[in-house]
C-alpha positions as CSV (number, residue, x, y, z in Angstrom):
1,M,-8.3,-14.2,-68.5
2,K,-8.3,-10.6,-68.3
3,K,-5.3,-10.6,-66.1
4,L,-3.6,-13.1,-68.9
5,I,-4.4,-10.5,-71.6
6,L,-3.0,-7.7,-70.2
7,F,0.1,-9.2,-69.0
8,A,1.1,-10.1,-72.2
9,M,0.4,-6.8,-73.3
10,L,2.4,-5.3,-70.7
11,G,5.5,-8.2,-71.7
12,L,5.2,-6.6,-75.5
13,F,5.6,-3.2,-74.3
14,L,8.4,-4.2,-72.3
15,Q,10.5,-5.1,-75.2
16,A,10.1,-1.7,-77.2
17,P,11.9,2.2,-76.2
18,M,11.4,2.9,-72.9
19,T,11.1,6.6,-73.9
20,A,8.1,6.0,-76.5
21,N,5.7,3.7,-74.2
22,A,6.6,5.0,-70.5
23,Q,2.9,7.2,-70.7
24,I,1.4,3.8,-71.6
25,L,3.2,1.4,-69.7
26,K,2.4,3.6,-67.1
27,K,-1.3,3.1,-68.0
28,L,-0.8,-0.3,-67.8
29,K,0.3,-0.9,-64.8
30,N,-1.9,0.8,-63.3
31,K,-4.6,-1.2,-64.8
32,V,-3.0,-4.4,-63.7
33,D,-2.6,-3.1,-59.9
34,K,-6.6,-1.9,-59.7
35,T,-7.3,-4.7,-61.3
36,M,-5.3,-7.2,-59.3
37,D,-6.2,-5.4,-55.8
38,K,-10.1,-5.6,-57.2
39,G,-9.3,-9.7,-57.1
40,L,-7.0,-9.8,-53.4
41,D,-10.3,-7.3,-51.8
42,K,-12.9,-10.1,-53.1
43,A,-11.2,-13.1,-52.1
44,E,-10.1,-11.4,-48.8
45,D,-13.9,-10.9,-48.6
46,E,-14.7,-14.7,-48.8
47,I,-12.4,-15.9,-46.8
48,Y,-12.8,-13.5,-43.9
49,G,-16.5,-12.6,-44.4
50,K,-15.3,-8.6,-44.8
51,N,-18.9,-8.2,-46.1
52,K,-19.8,-5.1,-43.1
53,D,-19.5,-1.7,-42.4
54,S,-16.7,-0.4,-40.3
55,K,-19.0,1.1,-37.8
56,S,-20.0,-3.0,-37.2
57,E,-16.3,-4.2,-37.3
58,E,-15.7,-2.1,-34.3
59,I,-18.5,-2.9,-32.4
60,D,-17.5,-6.8,-33.1
61,T,-14.0,-6.5,-31.7
62,K,-14.9,-4.6,-28.8
63,D,-17.3,-7.3,-28.0
64,Q,-14.6,-10.0,-28.7
65,D,-11.9,-7.8,-26.4
66,S,-14.8,-7.6,-23.2
67,E,-15.3,-11.5,-23.7
68,S,-11.7,-12.1,-23.8
69,D,-11.6,-10.2,-20.5
70,T,-14.3,-12.1,-18.7
71,K,-13.2,-15.5,-19.8
72,S,-9.4,-13.9,-18.5
73,D,-10.9,-13.1,-15.0
74,I,-12.5,-16.0,-14.7
75,E,-9.4,-18.4,-15.1
76,T,-7.3,-15.8,-12.7
77,L,-9.7,-16.4,-10.0
78,K,-9.7,-20.3,-10.8
79,V,-5.8,-20.1,-10.2
80,W,-6.4,-18.6,-6.7
81,S,-9.3,-20.8,-5.7
82,K,-7.3,-22.7,-3.3
83,Y,-6.1,-19.5,-1.4
84,D,-6.9,-19.6,2.2
85,F,-5.2,-15.9,3.0
86,V,-7.6,-13.8,5.6
87,P,-7.1,-10.5,6.3
88,G,-7.0,-8.7,9.6
89,E,-10.7,-7.8,10.6
90,T,-9.2,-4.3,11.6
91,V,-7.6,-1.9,9.5
92,I,-4.9,-0.1,11.2
93,F,-2.3,1.3,8.6
94,E,-3.6,1.9,4.7
95,D,-1.5,3.1,1.6
96,N,-2.6,2.9,-1.9
97,M,-0.9,7.0,-3.0
98,E,-3.9,8.3,-3.4
99,G,-3.0,12.0,-4.0
100,E,0.4,11.8,-4.0
101,K,2.9,13.4,-6.5
102,N,5.8,12.5,-8.6
103,G,9.1,12.4,-7.0
104,E,7.9,13.2,-3.2
105,F,8.8,11.3,-0.1
106,P,5.5,8.6,0.4
107,S,4.3,11.1,3.2
108,Q,2.6,8.1,4.9
109,W,6.2,6.7,5.7
110,D,9.1,7.8,7.3
111,L,13.0,7.2,5.8
112,K,15.1,5.2,8.1
113,S,17.9,4.9,4.9
114,G,18.8,5.8,1.4
115,N,16.5,7.2,-1.3
116,V,12.5,6.6,-2.3
117,E,10.1,8.5,-3.8
118,I,6.6,8.5,-5.9
119,A,6.9,7.5,-9.1
120,K,5.1,6.2,-11.9
121,L,5.2,3.2,-13.1
122,G,2.7,2.4,-16.1
123,E,-0.9,3.4,-14.7
124,N,0.8,2.6,-11.4
125,T,1.5,5.1,-8.6
126,V,4.0,3.4,-6.7
127,I,6.6,3.8,-3.7
128,N,10.2,3.5,-5.5
129,F,13.6,2.8,-4.6
130,P,15.6,4.2,-7.1
131,S,18.7,3.7,-6.0
132,T,21.7,1.3,-6.1
133,E,21.9,1.6,-2.2
134,S,19.1,0.0,0.3
135,G,16.5,2.0,0.9
136,Q,14.3,1.6,4.2
137,I,11.2,3.3,5.0
138,V,8.4,2.5,8.1
139,P,4.9,3.7,8.2
140,L,3.7,6.6,9.9
141,M,1.7,4.9,12.8
142,K,-0.5,6.6,15.7
143,V,0.4,4.3,18.4
144,K,4.5,4.5,19.6
145,G,6.3,1.6,20.4
146,D,4.6,-1.8,19.6
147,Y,1.9,-1.3,17.4
148,L,1.4,-5.5,16.1
149,P,-0.6,-7.1,18.3
150,E,-0.6,-11.1,19.0
151,V,-2.3,-11.4,15.7
152,F,-1.9,-9.3,12.7
153,T,-1.6,-9.4,8.8
154,L,0.7,-7.2,6.7
155,E,-0.1,-7.1,2.5
156,F,1.4,-5.1,-0.4
157,D,2.3,-5.5,-4.3
158,A,5.5,-6.0,-4.8
159,Y,7.0,-5.3,-8.9
160,F,9.6,-7.8,-9.9
161,T,12.1,-7.4,-12.4
162,E,14.3,-10.2,-14.4
163,F,17.5,-9.4,-12.4
164,C,17.5,-9.6,-8.4
165,T,14.5,-7.4,-7.3
166,K,14.1,-8.7,-3.3
167,Y,12.0,-7.1,-0.8
168,T,13.5,-7.1,3.0
169,L,10.7,-7.3,5.6
170,Y,12.4,-6.4,9.3
171,L,10.1,-7.2,11.7
172,Y,10.3,-4.0,14.2
173,D,10.4,-0.7,13.5
174,K,14.2,1.1,12.8
175,V,13.1,4.4,13.4
176,N,11.8,4.0,16.3
177,Q,11.9,0.5,18.1
178,K,16.0,0.3,17.8
179,D,16.0,-2.0,20.5
180,S,14.5,-5.0,18.8
181,E,17.4,-6.2,16.2
182,R,16.4,-9.3,17.6
183,M,12.8,-9.5,16.4
184,G,14.7,-10.6,12.6
185,H,13.4,-10.0,8.4
186,I,12.4,-11.6,5.8
187,I,13.5,-11.5,2.6
188,I,11.4,-12.4,-0.7
189,S,12.9,-12.3,-4.5
190,P,11.5,-14.7,-7.0
191,K,11.6,-18.3,-6.3
192,N,13.3,-17.7,-2.9
193,L,12.4,-17.0,0.5
194,F,14.6,-16.4,3.6
195,I,13.5,-16.3,7.3
196,T,16.0,-15.3,10.1
197,N,16.8,-18.3,12.2
198,Y,14.7,-20.5,9.8
199,G,17.2,-20.4,6.5
200,S,16.5,-20.6,2.8
201,N,14.4,-22.6,0.5
202,D,12.7,-21.9,-3.0
203,F,10.0,-21.8,-4.7
204,E,8.3,-21.9,-8.4
205,E,7.0,-19.1,-10.3
206,N,6.7,-19.3,-13.5
207,K,5.6,-15.8,-14.6
208,S,7.2,-13.4,-17.6
209,Y,9.4,-11.0,-16.1
210,P,8.9,-8.1,-15.6
211,Y,5.6,-8.6,-12.9
212,W,3.9,-7.2,-10.3
213,Q,2.7,-10.4,-7.2
214,R,1.1,-9.9,-4.3
215,I,2.7,-10.3,-1.0
216,A,0.7,-11.5,2.0
217,I,2.0,-12.3,5.9
218,S,-0.5,-13.8,8.6
219,F,1.1,-13.8,12.2
220,N,-1.7,-15.4,15.0
221,I,0.6,-15.7,18.1
222,R,2.9,-17.3,17.1
223,A,2.1,-18.9,13.5
224,L,4.0,-17.5,10.8
225,K,2.5,-17.6,7.3
226,I,3.6,-16.1,4.3
227,Y,1.8,-16.0,0.5
228,F,3.7,-15.4,-2.7
229,G,0.6,-14.5,-5.3
230,E,-1.5,-17.3,-4.7
231,N,0.7,-20.0,-3.3
232,R,1.6,-19.9,0.3
233,I,5.3,-20.4,0.7
234,S,6.2,-20.8,4.3
235,N,4.3,-21.9,7.1
236,I,5.7,-21.7,10.5
237,P,3.8,-23.5,13.6
238,N,5.9,-21.6,16.1
239,F,7.9,-18.6,15.2
240,K,10.6,-17.9,17.4
241,N,10.0,-14.3,17.5
242,N,7.3,-11.6,18.4
243,P,6.9,-8.9,15.7
244,T,6.1,-5.5,17.4
245,G,6.7,-3.5,14.3
246,I,7.6,-3.1,10.3
247,T,10.8,-1.5,8.1
248,I,10.2,-2.0,4.2
249,S,13.2,-1.9,2.4
250,S,14.5,-3.0,-1.1
251,K,17.0,-1.3,-3.8
252,Q,17.5,-0.8,-7.8
253,C,19.8,-4.0,-8.9
254,H,20.5,-2.5,-12.6
255,Q,19.6,0.7,-14.3
256,D,15.7,0.6,-15.7
257,Q,15.0,-2.3,-13.2
258,Y,12.5,-0.6,-10.5
259,A,12.3,-1.7,-7.3
260,A,8.6,-1.0,-6.3
261,I,6.0,-1.2,-3.9
262,K,2.0,-0.3,-3.4
263,N,-1.3,-1.3,-2.0
264,I,0.4,-1.7,1.2
265,R,-1.9,-2.6,4.0
266,I,-1.6,-3.7,8.3
267,A,-4.7,-4.9,9.6
268,T,-5.0,-6.6,13.0
269,G,-7.8,-9.6,14.5
270,N,-8.3,-13.1,13.6
271,L,-11.6,-13.0,11.2
272,E,-13.0,-16.2,12.7
273,L,-16.2,-16.8,10.9
274,Y,-17.7,-18.8,12.4
275,D,-17.9,-17.5,15.9
276,K,-18.6,-13.8,13.9
277,M,-22.0,-15.2,12.1
278,I,-22.9,-17.0,16.0
279,T,-22.0,-14.2,18.3
280,D,-22.7,-11.0,15.4
281,G,-25.3,-12.6,13.3
282,K,-22.3,-11.4,10.4
283,I,-19.3,-11.3,9.0
284,I,-17.7,-8.3,8.2
285,T,-15.0,-8.2,5.8
286,N,-12.8,-5.6,4.4
287,G,-10.5,-8.4,2.5
288,I,-13.0,-8.7,-0.8
289,R,-11.4,-6.2,-3.0
290,F,-12.3,-4.6,-6.3
291,D,-11.2,-2.7,-9.0
292,S,-11.3,1.2,-8.7
293,G,-14.5,2.2,-9.2
294,K,-15.7,-1.3,-10.9
295,A,-17.2,-4.2,-9.5
296,T,-14.2,-6.6,-10.8
297,L,-12.4,-9.0,-8.2
298,K,-9.1,-8.6,-7.6
299,P,-7.6,-12.2,-7.3
300,E,-6.5,-12.0,-3.6
301,S,-10.4,-11.6,-3.0
302,M,-10.7,-15.3,-3.2
303,G,-8.8,-16.0,0.4
304,I,-12.2,-15.1,2.0
305,I,-14.5,-16.1,-0.3
306,N,-13.0,-19.4,-0.4
307,E,-13.1,-19.6,3.3
308,I,-16.8,-18.7,2.9
309,V,-17.8,-21.4,0.4
310,K,-15.9,-23.6,3.0
311,L,-18.3,-22.4,6.4
312,M,-21.7,-22.8,3.3
313,K,-20.5,-26.1,2.7
314,Q,-20.4,-27.4,5.6
315,Y,-23.1,-25.9,7.2
316,P,-25.9,-26.3,4.5
317,E,-28.3,-24.4,5.9
318,I,-26.9,-21.1,6.6
319,K,-28.6,-18.3,4.2
320,F,-26.8,-15.1,3.4
321,S,-27.7,-11.5,2.4
322,I,-24.3,-10.2,1.0
323,E,-24.1,-6.2,1.2
324,G,-22.0,-4.3,0.0
325,H,-20.5,-1.0,1.6
326,T,-17.7,1.8,0.3
327,D,-15.9,4.8,1.5
328,S,-17.3,8.5,1.0
329,D,-15.3,9.6,-2.2
330,G,-17.2,10.5,-5.1
331,D,-21.0,10.9,-6.0
332,E,-23.2,9.2,-3.2
333,Q,-25.4,7.7,-6.3
334,F,-22.5,6.2,-8.0
335,N,-21.3,4.4,-4.8
336,K,-24.9,3.2,-4.1
337,N,-25.1,1.4,-7.3
338,L,-21.5,0.4,-7.5
339,S,-22.1,-1.0,-3.9
340,E,-25.1,-3.2,-5.5
341,Q,-23.2,-4.3,-8.1
342,R,-19.8,-5.2,-6.2
343,A,-22.0,-7.6,-3.7
344,S,-23.9,-9.1,-7.1
345,T,-20.5,-9.8,-8.4
346,V,-19.8,-12.1,-4.7
347,V,-23.0,-13.9,-5.1
348,N,-22.1,-15.0,-8.4
349,T,-18.4,-15.8,-7.4
350,L,-20.2,-18.2,-4.6
351,I,-22.7,-19.4,-7.4
352,E,-19.9,-20.8,-9.4
353,Q,-18.0,-22.4,-6.3
354,G,-21.1,-24.1,-6.2
355,I,-23.6,-22.0,-3.7
356,A,-27.1,-22.5,-4.6
357,S,-28.7,-18.9,-5.3
358,A,-31.5,-19.5,-3.4
359,R,-29.0,-19.2,-0.6
360,L,-27.9,-15.6,-1.6
361,E,-29.2,-12.5,-2.2
362,S,-27.1,-9.0,-2.6
363,K,-27.8,-4.9,-1.2
364,G,-26.0,-2.6,-2.0
365,F,-25.7,0.9,0.8
366,G,-23.0,2.7,-0.9
367,E,-21.3,5.5,1.4
368,E,-24.8,5.5,3.5
369,V,-23.7,3.0,6.5
370,P,-19.8,4.1,7.8
371,I,-18.2,1.8,10.8
372,A,-15.0,4.4,10.3
373,D,-13.9,7.8,9.8
374,N,-14.0,8.4,6.2
375,S,-11.2,11.2,6.6
376,T,-8.3,8.9,7.3
377,P,-7.1,6.7,4.6
378,E,-7.6,3.2,7.7
379,G,-11.0,5.1,8.3
380,K,-11.7,4.2,4.0
381,A,-10.6,0.9,4.2
382,N,-12.4,-0.5,6.6
383,N,-16.0,1.4,5.2
384,R,-15.1,-0.2,2.0
385,R,-16.3,-3.8,3.2
386,V,-18.4,-6.8,2.0
387,E,-20.9,-7.6,5.2
388,F,-22.6,-11.4,4.8
389,V,-26.0,-11.0,6.7
390,K,-27.3,-14.2,8.4
391,M,-30.7,-14.7,7.2
């Protein structure tokens, strides 16, 4: 009723000359606005329940964000529930661009051709291929000649844009193995894979551009498997070539359309889980990965975890002590606590996959028990591990 009276009074004054009533009109308008604002605030409080102070609102928002992140992590791991890629046993090349400077050439690589540089893409330090001419790089290896044995794995994260981003993997070292061109190459682009002597095939990929994707390659004597994210997109049981080295090539197709890679790792050896458990009494893996400084599992960790689940379901008498280890970077006590948290995360993930909690326990040793030299990237990668010790 008060609002109706105010509007009526306002209407009467509007019919009078503006010069005579300007101040009164201004006062009336302010009163109407304040009255309406109070009414809207009250209605909003009744609908949304805003009778809280700003501090509690902030806490609630953080809790909701944390819960949302947890749900997102769980859903991501479910998507990777059939992933069966298991990294090699020993890391022989590791580059996570630690300590690199923007604009410089990546220190752990050699250049065959083109232009390649360290860059910042969002929060990521990456190896960028900034030219429309292909850039080609090879890893700086301690072993010369054929440095890939009969069993090895290669992994890296690749950035895909909407246009023509593609990455070519030559299965020989173009700088040091120039007589090995017959080894062929692999071209990976969104929704398409090409392999020398095996042609091209399409696969499904429904992500929104741009995005990062984990690329993984497994070679076992003659069997070649290629993974695009959680999906295996090629399985060749009798690959005709014998890879001897690695050259990675890409280029920028359009302005501001990045071609970039990060987290590159080459590992050797075949991690036969059951054999390792019987002969060594434990399974050591560097394939369980976490966000830096956190106990949050990266999705590619599900490859080895899925295989552990299969093993424990096949042999229900097996019990494991899951033990986390770190490299020597950072504070010793922080590393100890972090390794305990990470081991606990693996236990919880196994329980979610159907393994009884009575068959599992967790421990963390931090940097106390290194198995490699912490002065090299490869040594650090091998020390950052999870061990499944038979109880």
